[in-house]
C-alpha atoms as a printed R data frame, in Angstrom:
    type eleno elety resid chain resno       x       y       z
1   ATOM     1    CA   MET     A     1 -39.212 -19.653 -12.168
2   ATOM     2    CA   SER     A     2 -36.489 -21.613 -10.987
3   ATOM     3    CA   HIS     A     3 -35.845 -21.655  -7.201
4   ATOM     4    CA   LYS     A     4 -32.003 -20.868  -7.809
5   ATOM     5    CA   SER     A     5 -32.264 -17.265  -9.297
6   ATOM     6    CA   THR     A     6 -34.093 -16.157  -5.982
7   ATOM     7    CA   LEU     A     7 -31.009 -17.195  -4.039
8   ATOM     8    CA   LYS     A     8 -28.454 -14.708  -3.758
9   ATOM     9    CA   GLU     A     9 -24.706 -15.914  -4.518
10  ATOM    10    CA   ARG     A    10 -22.927 -16.081  -1.407
11  ATOM    11    CA   VAL     A    11 -19.361 -14.507  -1.115
12  ATOM    12    CA   VAL     A    12 -17.259 -14.755   1.693
13  ATOM    13    CA   ILE     A    13 -14.890 -11.733   2.294
14  ATOM    14    CA   GLY     A    14 -11.784 -11.383   4.158
15  ATOM    15    CA   LEU     A    15 -12.500  -8.576   6.802
16  ATOM    16    CA   SER     A    16  -9.104  -7.373   8.209
17  ATOM    17    CA   GLY     A    17 -10.316  -4.474  10.170
18  ATOM    18    CA   GLY     A    18  -9.104  -2.089   7.477
19  ATOM    19    CA   VAL     A    19 -10.880   0.555   5.395
20  ATOM    20    CA   ASP     A    20 -10.195  -1.417   1.950
21  ATOM    21    CA   SER     A    21 -12.002  -4.708   3.059
22  ATOM    22    CA   ALA     A    22 -14.597  -2.827   4.884
23  ATOM    23    CA   VAL     A    23 -15.505  -0.886   1.693
24  ATOM    24    CA   SER     A    24 -15.362  -4.095  -0.450
25  ATOM    25    CA   ALA     A    25 -17.820  -5.805   1.752
26  ATOM    26    CA   TRP     A    26 -20.211  -2.854   1.388
27  ATOM    27    CA   LEU     A    27 -19.820  -2.832  -2.488
28  ATOM    28    CA   LEU     A    28 -20.504  -6.482  -2.744
29  ATOM    29    CA   LYS     A    29 -23.584  -6.073  -0.375
30  ATOM    30    CA   GLN     A    30 -24.936  -3.153  -2.943
31  ATOM    31    CA   GLN     A    31 -24.177  -5.550  -5.697
32  ATOM    32    CA   GLY     A    32 -26.784  -8.073  -4.338
33  ATOM    33    CA   TYR     A    33 -24.353 -10.693  -3.081
34  ATOM    34    CA   GLU     A    34 -24.954 -12.615   0.263
35  ATOM    35    CA   VAL     A    35 -22.014 -11.421   1.977
36  ATOM    36    CA   ILE     A    36 -20.351 -13.195   4.992
37  ATOM    37    CA   GLY     A    37 -17.206 -11.540   6.725
38  ATOM    38    CA   LEU     A    38 -14.355 -13.866   7.742
39  ATOM    39    CA   PHE     A    39 -11.656 -12.526   9.967
40  ATOM    40    CA   MET     A    40  -8.400 -14.464   9.691
41  ATOM    41    CA   LYS     A    41  -6.248 -14.822  12.866
42  ATOM    42    CA   ASN     A    42  -2.684 -15.808  11.433
43  ATOM    43    CA   TRP     A    43  -0.297 -15.082  14.142
44  ATOM    44    CA   GLU     A    44  -0.381 -15.627  17.928
45  ATOM    45    CA   ASP     A    45   3.260 -15.795  19.273
46  ATOM    46    CA   ASP     A    46   3.066 -12.563  21.093
47  ATOM    47    CA   ASP     A    47  -0.163 -11.217  20.577
48  ATOM    48    CA   ASP     A    48  -0.448  -8.963  23.699
49  ATOM    49    CA   ASP     A    49   2.354  -6.879  22.817
50  ATOM    50    CA   GLU     A    50   2.390  -3.303  21.404
51  ATOM    51    CA   TYR     A    51   3.078  -4.236  17.763
52  ATOM    52    CA   CYS     A    52   0.493  -6.735  17.562
53  ATOM    53    CA   SER     A    53  -3.035  -4.981  16.670
54  ATOM    54    CA   THR     A    54  -5.086  -8.250  16.327
55  ATOM    55    CA   ARG     A    55  -7.433  -7.290  19.105
56  ATOM    56    CA   GLN     A    56  -8.108  -3.935  17.790
57  ATOM    57    CA   ASP     A    57  -8.450  -5.167  14.164
58  ATOM    58    CA   TRP     A    58 -11.044  -7.906  15.275
59  ATOM    59    CA   ILE     A    59 -13.007  -5.068  17.228
60  ATOM    60    CA   ASP     A    60 -12.989  -2.886  14.011
61  ATOM    61    CA   ALA     A    61 -14.035  -5.627  11.642
62  ATOM    62    CA   VAL     A    62 -16.909  -6.694  14.007
63  ATOM    63    CA   SER     A    63 -18.051  -3.083  14.017
64  ATOM    64    CA   VAL     A    64 -17.998  -2.842  10.352
65  ATOM    65    CA   ALA     A    65 -19.953  -6.077   9.979
66  ATOM    66    CA   ASP     A    66 -22.720  -4.880  12.384
67  ATOM    67    CA   LEU     A    67 -22.829  -1.287  10.432
68  ATOM    68    CA   ILE     A    68 -22.782  -3.145   7.151
69  ATOM    69    CA   GLY     A    69 -25.473  -5.747   8.234
70  ATOM    70    CA   ILE     A    70 -23.436  -8.927   7.646
71  ATOM    71    CA   ASP     A    71 -22.447 -11.701   9.731
72  ATOM    72    CA   ILE     A    72 -18.679 -12.231  10.535
73  ATOM    73    CA   GLU     A    73 -16.790 -15.051  12.086
74  ATOM    74    CA   ALA     A    74 -13.208 -15.535  13.230
75  ATOM    75    CA   VAL     A    75 -11.156 -18.178  11.872
76  ATOM    76    CA   ASN     A    76  -7.702 -19.111  13.198
77  ATOM    77    CA   PHE     A    77  -5.031 -20.012  10.327
78  ATOM    78    CA   ALA     A    78  -1.946 -19.692  12.968
79  ATOM    79    CA   ALA     A    79  -0.993 -23.171  12.749
80  ATOM    80    CA   GLU     A    80  -1.096 -23.120   8.812
81  ATOM    81    CA   TYR     A    81   0.737 -19.773   8.812
82  ATOM    82    CA   LYS     A    82   3.560 -21.077  10.805
83  ATOM    83    CA   ASP     A    83   3.867 -24.134   8.681
84  ATOM    84    CA   ARG     A    84   3.531 -22.808   5.399
85  ATOM    85    CA   VAL     A    85   4.554 -19.110   5.437
86  ATOM    86    CA   PHE     A    86   6.865 -18.426   8.492
87  ATOM    87    CA   ALA     A    87   8.884 -21.634   8.482
88  ATOM    88    CA   GLU     A    88   9.785 -20.822   4.657
89  ATOM    89    CA   PHE     A    89  10.329 -17.289   5.778
90  ATOM    90    CA   LEU     A    90  13.003 -18.338   8.233
91  ATOM    91    CA   ARG     A    91  14.538 -20.811   5.805
92  ATOM    92    CA   GLU     A    92  15.101 -18.196   3.270
93  ATOM    93    CA   TYR     A    93  16.627 -15.617   5.714
94  ATOM    94    CA   SER     A    94  18.711 -18.381   6.894
95  ATOM    95    CA   ALA     A    95  19.818 -18.927   3.466
96  ATOM    96    CA   GLY     A    96  20.915 -15.207   3.141
97  ATOM    97    CA   ARG     A    97  17.868 -14.355   0.953
98  ATOM    98    CA   THR     A    98  15.202 -11.787   1.642
99  ATOM    99    CA   PRO     A    99  11.809 -13.404   1.012
100 ATOM   100    CA   ASN     A   100   8.611 -11.608   0.545
101 ATOM   101    CA   PRO     A   101   5.986 -12.986   3.089
102 ATOM   102    CA   ASP     A   102   3.146 -10.961   1.919
103 ATOM   103    CA   VAL     A   103   3.297 -13.228  -1.699
104 ATOM   104    CA   LEU     A   104   3.627 -16.310   0.325
105 ATOM   105    CA   CYS     A   105   0.759 -15.379   2.573
106 ATOM   106    CA   ASN     A   106  -1.486 -14.643  -0.412
107 ATOM   107    CA   ALA     A   107  -0.503 -17.995  -2.082
108 ATOM   108    CA   GLU     A   108  -0.747 -20.228   0.922
109 ATOM   109    CA   ILE     A   109  -3.461 -18.733   3.374
110 ATOM   110    CA   LYS     A   110  -5.832 -16.147   1.750
111 ATOM   111    CA   PHE     A   111  -6.136 -18.062  -1.443
112 ATOM   112    CA   LYS     A   112  -5.737 -21.528  -0.123
113 ATOM   113    CA   ALA     A   113  -6.585 -22.114   3.538
114 ATOM   114    CA   PHE     A   114  -9.304 -18.801   3.374
115 ATOM   115    CA   LEU     A   115 -10.681 -20.182   0.176
116 ATOM   116    CA   ASP     A   116 -11.089 -23.848   1.160
117 ATOM   117    CA   HIS     A   117 -12.658 -22.513   4.395
118 ATOM   118    CA   ALA     A   118 -15.051 -20.158   2.467
119 ATOM   119    CA   MET     A   119 -16.214 -23.423   0.182
120 ATOM   120    CA   ALA     A   120 -17.007 -25.185   3.245
121 ATOM   121    CA   LEU     A   121 -19.324 -22.259   4.238
122 ATOM   122    CA   GLY     A   122 -21.067 -22.915   0.953
123 ATOM   123    CA   ALA     A   123 -19.568 -19.858  -0.781
124 ATOM   124    CA   GLU     A   124 -19.485 -19.727  -4.677
125 ATOM   125    CA   ARG     A   125 -16.575 -17.137  -4.541
126 ATOM   126    CA   ILE     A   126 -14.240 -15.194  -2.184
127 ATOM   127    CA   ALA     A   127 -13.475 -11.511  -2.098
128 ATOM   128    CA   THR     A   128 -10.644  -9.347  -0.732
129 ATOM   129    CA   GLY     A   129  -9.708  -5.778  -0.655
130 ATOM   130    CA   HIS     A   130  -6.834  -5.901  -2.879
131 ATOM   131    CA   TYR     A   131  -6.394  -3.487  -5.311
132 ATOM   132    CA   ALA     A   132  -6.309  -5.750  -8.601
133 ATOM   133    CA   ARG     A   133  -8.726  -6.852 -11.385
134 ATOM   134    CA   VAL     A   134  -9.793 -10.209 -12.787
135 ATOM   135    CA   ARG     A   135 -11.095 -10.672 -16.278
136 ATOM   136    CA   GLN     A   136 -11.909 -13.426 -18.600
137 ATOM   137    CA   VAL     A   137 -10.708 -13.694 -22.114
138 ATOM   138    CA   ASN     A   138 -11.615 -17.037 -24.249
139 ATOM   139    CA   GLY     A   139 -12.291 -19.009 -21.010
140 ATOM   140    CA   GLU     A   140  -8.835 -17.908 -19.471
141 ATOM   141    CA   TYR     A   141  -8.759 -15.981 -16.406
142 ATOM   142    CA   GLN     A   142  -6.051 -12.956 -16.453
143 ATOM   143    CA   LEU     A   143  -4.896 -10.914 -13.267
144 ATOM   144    CA   LEU     A   144  -4.651  -7.116 -13.963
145 ATOM   145    CA   LYS     A   145  -3.210  -4.525 -12.153
146 ATOM   146    CA   GLY     A   146  -5.577  -2.442 -10.156
147 ATOM   147    CA   LEU     A   147  -6.628   0.938 -11.873
148 ATOM   148    CA   ASP     A   148  -5.117   3.105  -9.025
149 ATOM   149    CA   PRO     A   149  -1.295   3.163  -9.850
150 ATOM   150    CA   SER     A   150  -0.246   3.916  -6.392
151 ATOM   151    CA   LYS     A   151  -2.190   1.239  -4.808
152 ATOM   152    CA   ASP     A   152  -1.912  -1.783  -7.390
153 ATOM   153    CA   GLN     A   153  -1.425  -4.830  -5.660
154 ATOM   154    CA   SER     A   154  -0.982  -7.450  -8.398
155 ATOM   155    CA   TYR     A   155   2.547  -8.025  -7.428
156 ATOM   156    CA   PHE     A   156   1.678  -9.807  -4.276
157 ATOM   157    CA   LEU     A   157  -1.083 -11.853  -6.276
158 ATOM   158    CA   HIS     A   158   1.169 -13.050  -9.088
159 ATOM   159    CA   ARG     A   159   1.242 -16.830  -7.594
160 ATOM   160    CA   LEU     A   160  -2.479 -17.187  -7.898
161 ATOM   161    CA   ASN     A   161  -3.796 -19.580 -10.504
162 ATOM   162    CA   GLN     A   162  -6.775 -20.231 -12.879
163 ATOM   163    CA   GLU     A   163  -8.970 -22.058 -10.340
164 ATOM   164    CA   GLN     A   164  -8.148 -19.317  -7.463
165 ATOM   165    CA   LEU     A   165  -8.964 -16.611 -10.073
166 ATOM   166    CA   SER     A   166 -12.219 -18.054 -11.286
167 ATOM   167    CA   ARG     A   167 -13.461 -17.958  -7.514
168 ATOM   168    CA   THR     A   168 -12.127 -14.417  -6.497
169 ATOM   169    CA   LEU     A   169 -13.659 -11.043  -6.609
170 ATOM   170    CA   PHE     A   170 -11.712  -7.759  -5.995
171 ATOM   171    CA   PRO     A   171 -14.358  -5.106  -5.587
172 ATOM   172    CA   LEU     A   172 -11.747  -2.100  -5.569
173 ATOM   173    CA   GLY     A   173 -10.000  -3.034  -8.715
174 ATOM   174    CA   GLU     A   174 -11.496  -0.104 -10.498
175 ATOM   175    CA   LYS     A   175 -11.331   2.424  -7.885
176 ATOM   176    CA   LEU     A   176  -9.037   4.943  -6.571
177 ATOM   177    CA   LYS     A   177  -7.595   4.785  -2.692
178 ATOM   178    CA   THR     A   178  -9.276   8.248  -2.544
179 ATOM   179    CA   GLU     A   179 -12.615   7.221  -3.508
180 ATOM   180    CA   VAL     A   180 -12.490   4.172  -1.182
181 ATOM   181    CA   ARG     A   181 -11.825   6.706   1.674
182 ATOM   182    CA   ASP     A   182 -14.751   8.838   0.506
183 ATOM   183    CA   ILE     A   183 -17.041   5.952   0.434
184 ATOM   184    CA   ALA     A   184 -15.919   4.981   4.150
185 ATOM   185    CA   LEU     A   185 -16.430   8.439   5.445
186 ATOM   186    CA   ASN     A   186 -19.778   9.040   3.554
187 ATOM   187    CA   LEU     A   187 -21.030   5.529   5.359
188 ATOM   188    CA   GLN     A   188 -19.449   6.603   8.563
189 ATOM   189    CA   LEU     A   189 -17.589   3.255   8.835
190 ATOM   190    CA   PRO     A   190 -15.724   3.321  12.198
191 ATOM   191    CA   VAL     A   191 -12.335   2.474  10.210
192 ATOM   192    CA   ALA     A   192 -12.773   5.466   7.778
193 ATOM   193    CA   GLN     A   193  -9.849   7.284   9.050
194 ATOM   194    CA   LYS     A   194  -7.818   4.288  10.052
195 ATOM   195    CA   LYS     A   195  -4.301   4.515   8.614
196 ATOM   196    CA   ASP     A   196  -3.280   1.570   6.423
197 ATOM   197    CA   SER     A   197  -1.160  -1.268   7.968
198 ATOM   198    CA   THR     A   198   2.409  -1.230   6.802
199 ATOM   199    CA   GLY     A   199   5.057  -3.560   7.764
200 ATOM   200    CA   ILE     A   200   5.104  -7.393   7.029
201 ATOM   201    CA   CYS     A   201   1.845  -9.112   7.426
202 ATOM   202    CA   PHE     A   202   2.617 -10.979  10.776
203 ATOM   203    CA   ILE     A   203   5.050  -8.815  12.287
204 ATOM   204    CA   GLY     A   204   3.396  -5.634  12.010
205 ATOM   205    CA   GLU     A   205   5.394  -2.421  12.962
206 ATOM   206    CA   ARG     A   206   7.750  -4.057  15.260
207 ATOM   207    CA   PRO     A   207  11.489  -3.697  15.058
208 ATOM   208    CA   PHE     A   208  12.538  -6.044  12.429
209 ATOM   209    CA   ARG     A   209  15.931  -7.195  13.518
210 ATOM   210    CA   GLU     A   210  14.817  -7.700  17.004
211 ATOM   211    CA   PHE     A   211  11.967  -9.827  15.963
212 ATOM   212    CA   LEU     A   212  14.271 -11.792  13.516
213 ATOM   213    CA   ASN     A   213  16.700 -11.977  16.473
214 ATOM   214    CA   ARG     A   214  14.260 -14.013  18.511
215 ATOM   215    CA   TYR     A   215  13.984 -16.866  15.815
216 ATOM   216    CA   LEU     A   216  17.319 -16.991  14.077
217 ATOM   217    CA   PRO     A   217  20.682 -17.299  15.661
218 ATOM   218    CA   THR     A   218  23.293 -14.546  15.188
219 ATOM   219    CA   LYS     A   219  26.358 -15.740  13.469
220 ATOM   220    CA   PRO     A   220  28.881 -12.848  13.437
221 ATOM   221    CA   GLY     A   221  31.395 -12.639  10.694
222 ATOM   222    CA   PRO     A   222  33.559  -9.905   8.959
223 ATOM   223    CA   ILE     A   223  32.202  -6.904   6.882
224 ATOM   224    CA   LYS     A   224  34.559  -6.057   3.935
225 ATOM   225    CA   ASP     A   225  34.874  -3.586   1.426
226 ATOM   226    CA   ASP     A   226  35.151  -4.268  -2.435
227 ATOM   227    CA   GLN     A   227  39.222  -4.220  -1.816
228 ATOM   228    CA   GLY     A   228  38.749  -7.121   0.865
229 ATOM   229    CA   ALA     A   229  39.701  -4.841   3.744
230 ATOM   230    CA   VAL     A   230  37.875  -5.748   7.042
231 ATOM   231    CA   LEU     A   231  35.793  -2.657   8.070
232 ATOM   232    CA   GLY     A   232  33.813  -4.330  11.234
233 ATOM   233    CA   GLU     A   233  31.633  -7.185  12.135
234 ATOM   234    CA   HIS     A   234  28.257  -8.269  11.037
235 ATOM   235    CA   MET     A   235  25.595 -10.225  13.357
236 ATOM   236    CA   GLY     A   236  24.729 -12.761  10.889
237 ATOM   237    CA   LEU     A   237  24.082 -12.494   6.972
238 ATOM   238    CA   ALA     A   238  20.418 -13.054   7.559
239 ATOM   239    CA   PHE     A   239  20.066  -9.712   9.116
240 ATOM   240    CA   TYR     A   240  20.946  -7.702   6.232
241 ATOM   241    CA   THR     A   241  19.521  -6.961   2.597
242 ATOM   242    CA   TYR     A   242  20.907  -5.903  -0.470
243 ATOM   243    CA   GLY     A   243  21.102  -2.111  -0.734
244 ATOM   244    CA   GLN     A   244  20.810  -1.480   2.713
245 ATOM   245    CA   ARG     A   245  22.632   1.434   4.155
246 ATOM   246    CA   ARG     A   246  21.424   2.086   7.770
247 ATOM   247    CA   GLY     A   247  22.537  -0.219  10.871
248 ATOM   248    CA   LEU     A   248  25.557  -1.554   9.211
249 ATOM   249    CA   GLY     A   249  27.544  -0.856  12.569
250 ATOM   250    CA   ILE     A   250  30.339   0.591  10.579
251 ATOM   251    CA   GLY     A   251  29.261   4.317  10.817
252 ATOM   252    CA   GLY     A   252  32.743   5.434  12.086
253 ATOM   253    CA   VAL     A   253  34.661   3.910   9.268
254 ATOM   254    CA   LYS     A   254  35.297   6.730   6.561
255 ATOM   255    CA   GLY     A   255  35.636   5.557   3.032
256 ATOM   256    CA   ARG     A   256  37.393   7.476   0.313
257 ATOM   257    CA   GLN     A   257  37.013  10.999   1.025
258 ATOM   258    CA   ARG     A   258  36.123  13.885  -1.244
259 ATOM   259    CA   PRO     A   259  38.139  17.095  -1.317
260 ATOM   260    CA   ASP     A   260  35.516  18.738   0.830
261 ATOM   261    CA   GLY     A   261  35.991  16.137   3.570
262 ATOM   262    CA   THR     A   262  32.691  14.279   2.806
263 ATOM   263    CA   SER     A   263  32.559  10.606   1.674
264 ATOM   264    CA   ASP     A   264  29.771   8.300   0.344
265 ATOM   265    CA   ALA     A   265  27.580   6.052   2.541
266 ATOM   266    CA   TRP     A   266  28.317   2.403   2.695
267 ATOM   267    CA   TYR     A   267  25.784  -0.059   0.989
268 ATOM   268    CA   VAL     A   268  25.306  -3.965   1.222
269 ATOM   269    CA   ALA     A   269  26.257  -5.302  -2.029
270 ATOM   270    CA   ARG     A   270  27.147  -9.308  -1.738
271 ATOM   271    CA   LYS     A   271  27.061 -12.016   0.594
272 ATOM   272    CA   ASP     A   272  29.128 -14.819   0.780
273 ATOM   273    CA   LEU     A   273  27.706 -17.639   2.751
274 ATOM   274    CA   ALA     A   274  30.589 -19.878   2.442
275 ATOM   275    CA   GLN     A   275  32.906 -17.320   4.114
276 ATOM   276    CA   ASN     A   276  30.188 -15.895   6.196
277 ATOM   277    CA   THR     A   277  31.268 -12.442   4.825
278 ATOM   278    CA   LEU     A   278  29.160  -9.297   4.055
279 ATOM   279    CA   TYR     A   279  30.446  -7.064   1.338
280 ATOM   280    CA   VAL     A   280  29.742  -3.484   1.445
281 ATOM   281    CA   VAL     A   281  30.726  -0.763  -1.103
282 ATOM   282    CA   GLU     A   282  30.703   2.992  -0.966
283 ATOM   283    CA   GLY     A   283  28.230   5.215  -2.778
284 ATOM   284    CA   ALA     A   284  24.725   4.153  -4.463
285 ATOM   285    CA   ASP     A   285  26.485   4.051  -8.017
286 ATOM   286    CA   HIS     A   286  29.120   1.414  -7.219
287 ATOM   287    CA   PRO     A   287  28.900  -1.069 -10.139
288 ATOM   288    CA   TRP     A   288  28.697  -4.021  -7.567
289 ATOM   289    CA   LEU     A   289  25.146  -2.881  -6.981
290 ATOM   290    CA   TYR     A   290  23.735  -3.101 -10.483
291 ATOM   291    CA   GLN     A   291  22.859  -6.040 -12.511
292 ATOM   292    CA   GLN     A   292  21.754  -6.352 -16.067
293 ATOM   293    CA   GLU     A   293  20.318 -10.027 -15.686
294 ATOM   294    CA   LEU     A   294  18.722 -12.182 -13.281
295 ATOM   295    CA   GLN     A   295  17.663 -15.757 -12.892
296 ATOM   296    CA   ALA     A   296  14.408 -16.691 -11.045
297 ATOM   297    CA   GLU     A   297  13.167 -19.959  -9.594
298 ATOM   298    CA   GLN     A   298  10.011 -21.360  -8.503
299 ATOM   299    CA   ALA     A   299   7.940 -19.724 -11.314
300 ATOM   300    CA   SER     A   300   4.392 -19.483 -11.207
301 ATOM   301    CA   TRP     A   301   2.334 -18.469 -14.078
302 ATOM   302    CA   ILE     A   302  -1.169 -17.341 -13.985
303 ATOM   303    CA   ALA     A   303  -2.011 -18.954 -17.425
304 ATOM   304    CA   GLY     A   304  -0.461 -22.312 -15.997
305 ATOM   305    CA   LYS     A   305   2.145 -22.148 -18.612
306 ATOM   306    CA   ALA     A   306   5.159 -19.836 -19.412
307 ATOM   307    CA   PRO     A   307   4.470 -17.054 -21.491
308 ATOM   308    CA   ALA     A   308   6.390 -16.552 -24.904
309 ATOM   309    CA   LEU     A   309   9.875 -15.294 -24.909
310 ATOM   310    CA   GLY     A   310  10.034 -11.648 -25.773
311 ATOM   311    CA   GLN     A   311   9.730  -8.210 -24.466
312 ATOM   312    CA   TYR     A   312   7.803  -7.537 -21.276
313 ATOM   313    CA   GLN     A   313   8.176  -5.312 -17.993
314 ATOM   314    CA   ALA     A   314   9.302  -6.653 -14.577
315 ATOM   315    CA   LYS     A   315   8.950  -5.451 -11.096
316 ATOM   316    CA   LEU     A   316  11.508  -6.610  -8.847
317 ATOM   317    CA   ARG     A   317  10.153  -5.075  -5.597
318 ATOM   318    CA   TYR     A   318   6.535  -3.849  -4.781
319 ATOM   319    CA   ARG     A   319   7.205  -0.281  -4.865
320 ATOM   320    CA   GLN     A   320   9.262  -0.266  -8.005
321 ATOM   321    CA   ARG     A   321   8.125   1.291 -11.413
322 ATOM   322    CA   ASP     A   322   7.856  -1.280 -14.147
323 ATOM   323    CA   THR     A   323  10.982  -1.656 -16.083
324 ATOM   324    CA   ALA     A   324  11.597  -3.166 -19.549
325 ATOM   325    CA   CYS     A   325  12.976  -6.486 -19.758
326 ATOM   326    CA   GLN     A   326  13.423  -9.462 -22.081
327 ATOM   327    CA   LEU     A   327  12.190 -13.020 -21.269
328 ATOM   328    CA   VAL     A   328  15.302 -14.773 -22.384
329 ATOM   329    CA   SER     A   329  14.463 -18.483 -21.462
330 ATOM   330    CA   THR     A   330  11.987 -20.485 -19.353
331 ATOM   331    CA   SER     A   331  12.674 -24.017 -18.123
332 ATOM   332    CA   ASN     A   332   9.457 -26.372 -17.863
333 ATOM   333    CA   ASN     A   333   8.084 -23.780 -15.486
334 ATOM   334    CA   GLU     A   334  10.464 -24.362 -13.201
335 ATOM   335    CA   GLY     A   335  12.472 -21.027 -13.611
336 ATOM   336    CA   PHE     A   336  13.279 -18.136 -16.114
337 ATOM   337    CA   ASP     A   337  15.920 -15.802 -17.011
338 ATOM   338    CA   LEU     A   338  15.523 -11.839 -17.765
339 ATOM   339    CA   SER     A   339  17.795  -9.404 -19.084
340 ATOM   340    CA   PHE     A   340  17.110  -5.643 -18.471
341 ATOM   341    CA   THR     A   341  17.426  -2.614 -20.931
342 ATOM   342    CA   GLU     A   342  18.818  -0.430 -18.012
343 ATOM   343    CA   PRO     A   343  20.961  -2.317 -15.298
344 ATOM   344    CA   GLN     A   344  18.963  -2.746 -12.066
345 ATOM   345    CA   TRP     A   345  19.914  -1.598  -8.730
346 ATOM   346    CA   ALA     A   346  20.242  -3.909  -5.653
347 ATOM   347    CA   VAL     A   347  18.448  -7.049  -7.231
348 ATOM   348    CA   THR     A   348  17.782  -8.958  -3.905
349 ATOM   349    CA   PRO     A   349  17.693 -12.853  -3.891
350 ATOM   350    CA   GLY     A   350  14.682 -13.961  -2.219
351 ATOM   351    CA   GLN     A   351  12.468 -11.292  -3.499
352 ATOM   352    CA   SER     A   352   9.841 -11.886  -6.320
353 ATOM   353    CA   ALA     A   353  10.541 -10.996  -9.856
354 ATOM   354    CA   VAL     A   354   7.032 -10.394 -11.323
355 ATOM   355    CA   LEU     A   355   6.357 -10.131 -15.126
356 ATOM   356    CA   TYR     A   356   3.891  -7.857 -16.826
357 ATOM   357    CA   ASP     A   357   2.376  -7.230 -20.357
358 ATOM   358    CA   GLY     A   358   1.106  -3.935 -20.029
359 ATOM   359    CA   PRO     A   359  -1.848  -4.239 -17.600
360 ATOM   360    CA   VAL     A   360  -1.523  -8.014 -17.514
361 ATOM   361    CA   CYS     A   361   0.218  -9.688 -14.632
362 ATOM   362    CA   LEU     A   362   1.738 -12.856 -16.199
363 ATOM   363    CA   GLY     A   363   3.257 -14.489 -12.843
364 ATOM   364    CA   GLY     A   364   6.794 -14.481 -11.706
365 ATOM   365    CA   GLY     A   365   9.426 -16.330  -9.453
366 ATOM   366    CA   ILE     A   366  11.777 -15.718  -6.552
367 ATOM   367    CA   ILE     A   367  15.079 -14.208  -7.664
368 ATOM   368    CA   SER     A   368  17.847 -16.787  -7.104
């Protein structure tokens, strides 16, 4: 009997201190892998403050590793994070777009810096607690949606490539979130009841505008309606996103009133960077808020090449239902154009447009 077959395959899993990665680690151990936990520290600017849960997350990750019986180490990717994710995030905001840092973080940190580190530890593969699946078809790796439709995270993973997918395990891909919680409760994992973290990966739950204000200058300018009338002043185009209706600072301005004295809410509909002007419109059904087509840039295709033109489904933001679309054109993998069967609301430059063929995630790009 060869020596190799008695050695367990080594898998390094990202342990975040949450319930999903904890259960993933336990499942891998049950499947016979040699599991090592890695806790990533990606942000250090204001670690001691009320919104940053890093310390508690580390304590939770260590106690999980202890209970499951695996080794854990902490690794600091804060420098890479600042260079590759945060700098890009600020550039996009400065340009008036609204980026998705979780997509960037997966592409640049979890499946690059983390993958490299894991390989240096002698791992064959890495694993994460994402709700997604990988399958191999004729030698090609495909990324599939997780089976729990309310938790599927393939949207955030659409920039992964063949090499990365070939080395990645998603133990929760076939599971429902409720099952994951049940497993954690049965194992009496210390994080069984811990609530899921929301908020942007590095910002946590803190007030977003206040956070952004620390890094981006305010550059006030006019807020106008669709007729060009000035309604107020914005604090800088970077601080607003398409479809936003709260925090516009024009609450006292009444628009066209209905016979009963009520009027519609104002929504952010356009940004004019050249004129530093923010345009708002009344009512969620205003035509300025709808688009029948979009252009995307920085395309990234999981197969390594663009799919054939034709009918697909797209997601334009994480929580959105898939919407029928046509892939109209692609340019040397640099970008693509989509048109929609039904007009789409508040299509936001900087967000990711992700393309699906049923359960298969094909890749996507940045809405330009």
